[in-house]
C-alpha positions in Angstrom: 0.1 -0.2 0.1 1.2 3.3 -0.8 2.1 5.7 2.0 3.4 9.5 2.1 5.6 8.3 5.1 9.3 7.8 4.3 10.3 3.9 4.5 7.6 2.3 2.0 9.1 3.7 -1.2 12.0 5.4 0.5 11.0 8.8 -0.4 8.9 11.4 1.6 5.4 12.1 -0.4 5.7 8.8 -2.2 1.9 8.5 -2.6 1.7 11.7 -4.3 4.5 11.3 -6.6 3.5 8.0 -8.0 -0.7 9.5 -8.1 1.0 12.5 -10.3 2.9 9.6 -12.5 -0.4 8.0 -12.8 -2.4 10.6 -13.9 0.6 11.8 -16.3 0.3 8.4 -18.1 -3.5 8.5 -18.4 -3.4 12.3 -19.9 -0.4 11.1 -22.2 -2.9 7.9 -23.3 -6.0 10.1 -23.8 -3.6 12.4 -25.6 -2.5 9.9 -27.7 -6.0 8.1 -28.6 -7.5 11.9 -29.6 -4.1 12.2 -31.9 -4.8 8.9 -33.7 -6.9 8.5 -36.7 -8.8 5.7 -38.1 -10.3 4.1 -41.2 -13.4 2.4 -42.2 -12.5 -0.7 -44.3 -15.2 -2.7 -46.7 -15.5 -6.4 -44.9 -15.3 -7.9 -48.4 -14.7 -5.9 -52.0 -18.0 -6.6 -53.1 -20.0 -4.5 -50.7 -22.1 -1.4 -52.2 -23.9 1.1 -50.9 -25.4 4.0 -52.8 -24.9 7.7 -52.6 -28.3 8.5 -50.5 -27.4 6.0 -48.1 -23.9 7.1 -47.8 -24.9 10.9 -47.7 -27.2 10.2 -44.9 -24.8 7.9 -42.6 -22.3 10.6 -43.1 -24.2 13.0 -41.0 -22.7 11.4 -37.8 -19.5 12.3 -39.3 -18.4 16.1 -39.4 -15.1 15.8 -41.3 -17.1 13.8 -44.2 -18.5 16.0 -46.4 -21.6 14.7 -48.2 -20.4 16.3 -51.3 -17.6 13.6 -50.7 -20.1 10.8 -50.8 -20.3 10.5 -54.7 -16.7 10.4 -55.0 -16.1 7.6 -51.8 -19.0 5.4 -53.4 -17.4 5.4 -56.9 -13.8 5.0 -55.8 -14.5 2.3 -53.1 -11.9 -0.4 -53.8 -11.6 -1.4 -49.8 -10.9 1.7 -47.6 -14.1 3.9 -47.4 -12.6 6.6 -45.7 -9.5 7.3 -43.5 -8.0 9.9 -41.0 -11.2 9.9 -38.6 -10.9 10.4 -34.8 -12.0 7.3 -33.0 -15.5 8.6 -31.5 -16.5 10.0 -35.1 -15.1 6.6 -36.8 -17.4 4.7 -34.7 -20.0 6.4 -34.9 -20.0 6.5 -38.8 -19.3 2.9 -38.8 -22.7 2.4 -36.4 -24.7 4.3 -38.7 -23.5 2.3 -41.6 -24.3 -0.7 -40.1 -27.9 0.6 -40.0 -27.7 1.0 -43.8 -26.5 -3.1 -44.0 -23.2 -1.8 -44.7 -20.6 -3.5 -42.3 -17.0 -1.9 -41.9 -13.8 -2.9 -39.9 -12.6 0.2 -37.8 -8.9 0.2 -38.0 -6.3 2.5 -37.2 -4.3 4.5 -39.9 -0.8 3.3 -38.5 -2.0 -0.8 -38.7 -2.7 -0.2 -42.4 0.5 -0.9 -44.3 2.2 1.5 -46.7 3.4 0.4 -50.3 6.9 0.7 -51.3 7.5 3.3 -54.6 7.8 1.1 -57.7 10.8 0.6 -59.3 9.8 0.6 -63.2 10.8 -2.3 -65.3 10.0 -2.8 -69.1 10.5 -6.6 -70.0 8.9 -10.0 -67.8 10.0 -13.0 -68.7 8.8 -16.4 -66.5 11.2 -19.2 -66.6 10.4 -21.8 -64.6 10.4 -20.8 -61.2 12.1 -17.5 -61.6 11.1 -14.3 -62.6 13.6 -12.4 -65.2 12.8 -8.4 -65.3 14.8 -5.9 -67.4 14.8 -2.4 -67.4 14.9 0.2 -70.5 18.8 0.1 -70.3 18.7 -3.5 -70.6 19.7 -4.4 -67.2 18.2 -7.8 -66.0 17.5 -8.6 -62.4 16.1 -12.3 -61.4 13.7 -12.6 -58.6 12.7 -16.7 -57.3 8.9 -17.3 -57.1 9.4 -17.8 -53.3 10.4 -14.0 -52.9 7.0 -13.1 -54.8 4.6 -11.7 -52.0 1.8 -10.3 -53.9 0.6 -9.0 -57.1 -1.8 -6.1 -58.6 -2.7 -5.1 -61.9 -5.4 -3.7 -63.9 -6.5 -0.7 -66.0 -6.0 2.8 -64.3 -7.5 6.1 -65.3 -4.9 8.5 -65.1 -4.8 12.3 -65.3 -2.5 14.2 -67.4 -2.2 18.1 -66.6 -1.3 19.7 -69.7 0.0 23.3 -71.1 1.0 25.0 -73.8 1.6 29.0 -75.1 0.2 30.4 -78.5 2.0 33.5 -79.8 -0.6 36.1 -81.9 0.7 38.8 -83.4 -1.8 42.2 -82.9 -1.5 45.4 -85.0 -2.5 48.1 -83.0 -3.9 51.3 -84.9 -1.4 53.2 -84.0 2.3 52.2 -82.9 3.9 49.1 -84.2 3.1 45.2 -84.0 3.0 43.2 -80.9 3.1 40.2 -79.3 0.4 38.5 -77.3 1.1 35.3 -75.4 -2.0 32.9 -74.6 -1.1 30.3 -72.0 -3.4 27.3 -71.7 -4.0 24.7 -69.3 -6.2 21.4 -69.3 -6.6 18.2 -68.0 -6.5 14.7 -70.0 -7.8 11.4 -69.1 -5.9 8.4 -69.9 -5.7 4.7 -69.5 -2.8 3.0 -68.1 -2.4 -0.9 -67.9 0.1 -2.1 -64.8 1.4 -4.7 -63.4 2.7 -4.4 -59.9 4.9 -7.4 -58.0 5.6 -6.9 -54.3 8.5 -9.2 -53.2 10.1 -10.1 -49.5 13.5 -8.6 -50.4 14.4 -5.0 -52.3 13.4 -3.7 -54.1 10.4 -4.8 -52.8 8.0 -3.5 -55.7 8.6 -3.8 -59.3 6.4 -2.3 -62.0 5.5 -2.8 -65.7 2.8 -0.3 -67.3 1.9 0.5 -70.8 -0.6 3.5 -72.5 -1.5 4.2 -75.8 2.0 5.7 -76.3 4.1 2.9 -74.3 4.6 -0.6 -74.4 6.2 -3.4 -72.2 7.5 -6.7 -73.4 6.3 -10.6 -72.1 8.1 -13.1 -72.9 10.2 -11.2 -75.4 7.1 -9.9 -77.3 5.9 -6.4 -77.1 2.1 -5.7 -75.9 0.1 -2.4 -76.3 -2.8 -1.6 -75.0 -4.6 -2.5 -78.6 -3.3 -6.1 -78.1 -6.1 -7.2 -76.0 -5.9 -11.0 -76.7 -2.0 -11.0 -75.8 -2.6 -9.0 -72.6 -5.7 -11.9 -71.5 -3.4 -14.6 -72.4 -0.6 -12.7 -70.3 -2.6 -12.3 -67.4 -3.8 -16.1 -67.4 0.0 -17.0 -67.3 0.4 -14.9 -64.4 -2.4 -16.2 -62.4 -1.0 -19.4 -62.1 1.7 -17.9 -60.0 0.4 -17.3 -56.6 -3.1 -18.3 -54.9 -6.3 -16.1 -55.5 -5.8 -14.5 -52.2 -2.3 -12.7 -53.1 -3.6 -11.2 -56.3 -5.8 -8.2 -56.7 -9.2 -8.1 -58.0 -8.5 -6.2 -61.3 -5.9 -9.2 -62.6 -8.3 -11.9 -61.3 -11.4 -10.2 -63.1 -9.5 -9.1 -66.5 -11.6 -11.0 -68.7 -14.3 -8.5 -67.7 -11.8 -5.6 -66.6 -12.7 -3.3 -64.1 -11.4 0.6 -64.2 -9.9 1.9 -61.2 -10.8 5.7 -61.2 -7.3 6.7 -60.3 -3.9 5.6 -58.6 -5.5 6.1 -55.0 -8.2 3.4 -55.5 -6.0 1.3 -56.9 -3.6 1.5 -54.5 -6.3 1.6 -51.6 -7.2 -2.0 -52.7 -3.9 -3.7 -52.4 -3.1 -1.9 -49.0 -6.6 -3.3 -48.0 -5.7 -7.2 -49.4 -2.3 -6.5 -47.2 -4.1 -5.6 -44.3 -6.3 -9.1 -44.5 -2.8 -11.0 -44.9 -1.2 -9.5 -42.0 -2.0 -12.0 -39.1 -3.3 -10.3 -36.2 -3.9 -11.7 -32.6 
């Protein structure tokens, strides 16, 4: 039993000291809980919720704007929302459950982060080995036993374009002048990508193609217009890993889905990694 008398813990006012220490620790725990943020994850990737239901459920989460609900529903690939405080995330989760949309509440720091990709231009599968080559022809060989996860699919990308146009102007008086008109606009382009995740560094290797670029598989060049060859390649690659270690974009390639952006594509991979992570 704690006491303020010398002899129990060796110092005067020992009980007050320990109580103050406990209060400081409790305040630290509360502050940490306040600072921590949380995500709501789909239980399964085939779950869907319509916009009206999502807007109604979001009323309990002040950090979630109703205007964002259309984007959240459209871009939903594993992670519905991130960055919420615990009480707000819990309330949103309970309200979503009322709309028959169960979710998992997960601390943001428990969701795996993805390595930046190392870009390569060619892949050959030779027995139990993957051979990658970059644009300079440099090769690296990775055994299939080192392959953790494989992802791929069609991803919509936004490119920001700009140009300048010079116009010669002849004013009524004085000499001609030049006016510069600067234009900026956005263009959507579709990219097909493959990401290979490994235990050893570099942990993530990527091949990608667009309308203007290509990559090589088994020595043959592939472009977006080569649909049959892309399907044949993916059918080959699907045999390398069990289904739970392959993303939806590859498994559904015969009825391809279009990821609306990089965020959706990568959030699905993070969702898979979280499902694969052992938990107590």
